[in-house]
Each structure stands twice: as C-alpha cells, then as structure tokens.
N, C-alpha and C positions, 0 to 999 in steps of 0.2 A: 504493500500500500504506500509506504513512504517513497519508494522509487517512482511510483506513478505521480504522486503529488510533486515531487522534485521535478520530474520531467515537465509537468504542466506549467509550473512556475517558471522554469528555465525557458520553455518555449514562449511564454508570454514576454519575458524579458528580451529575448532575441527578436521576436516578431513585432512587438508593439512598442518597445522602449528603445529599439535601435542598437542593441548591443551587437557589436560586430565580431565577437569571438564565437567560439563553438559552444554547443550545449554541454559538451564534456568539460569545458572551462568552468561552467557553473555548478555542475553536479559531481564532478570527478573527485578523486581522493584528496586533492588540494584545491577546493573550490575558490573561485574569485570572491573577494570581499566586496559586497555590494556598495559600500560607501566609496570605493575606489572607481566604480563604473557607472553609478547612477547619481544624478543631482537630487536635490531635495524635492523638486516637483515630481521627478520620476519615482522616488520612493513613495510619495503620497499616492501617486497613480497605482503603484504596485500594491500598496496596502488596501486601497479601495477595491481593486480587482480581486485580491485575495478574500476580502470580506464577502464579496458577491459570489465568487466562484466556489468558495468552500463553506458558505453560509456560516461565517464566523464573525462574531462581534469583537473587534479589536479596540481596546481602550488606548488613549494617547500614551499613557504611562507604560504600555506593553510594547511600544515600538522602541525597542532597545537593541543594543549590539548583541546581547544574549539571545534575543529572539529573531533578529533580522540581519545579522551580519553576513550570512551566506544562505544560499538556497536550501541546503540541507538543514540549517538551523530553523528556517521558516517551516519546513515540513515537520520537524520534530515538535516545534511550538504548536502547530496546528493539531498534531496528534494528541498532544497533552491537553489542549483546550477541548477537543472532542471527547477525550476520556473523562474529563471533569464534567462535561455537559451531559453525558449519557447516564 
C-alpha cells in the first residue's frame, strides 16, 4: 500500500508540479528532499492535493519536515493518520 501511495504522490509531483527528475529520485532508497525541489506555493498545492486524493485532513501544524520532507515520509504520515482514523 505504501508503495502505491508513494508512486501516486511522486507522479503528481512530476506531472503537475514540474519536477524534472525521475520518479525513482522521489521514491528510491535516497529520496529527494522536497524543500530542495518545491517552492512554498508548490508545497501548498501538494498538501491540498494530498488532502483531496487521500481524503485526509491535514492541520497546518502537521506540515513539518517529519511528515513532509520526502515522498516516503508523506506516505508513512498518511498511513499513520489512516490508522488513527479507523
């Protein structure tokens, strides 16, 4: 499940936020750090998309490096939110 979530998020970044690297750069063993490749507007666009795509309510104080530093961290964060919600 996490791999699917990671792939969806990575594809969004590549297709809609204009990231010119590969999907592997975003979800591989050493994933790119999003603050290095996205500006603040793009981060907000990503967060909004994640909320809609994964039916997740994300509070402002949850948009942290711990949760949103890399694509795998976002996927793990979403899995944790879903587990708490269920």
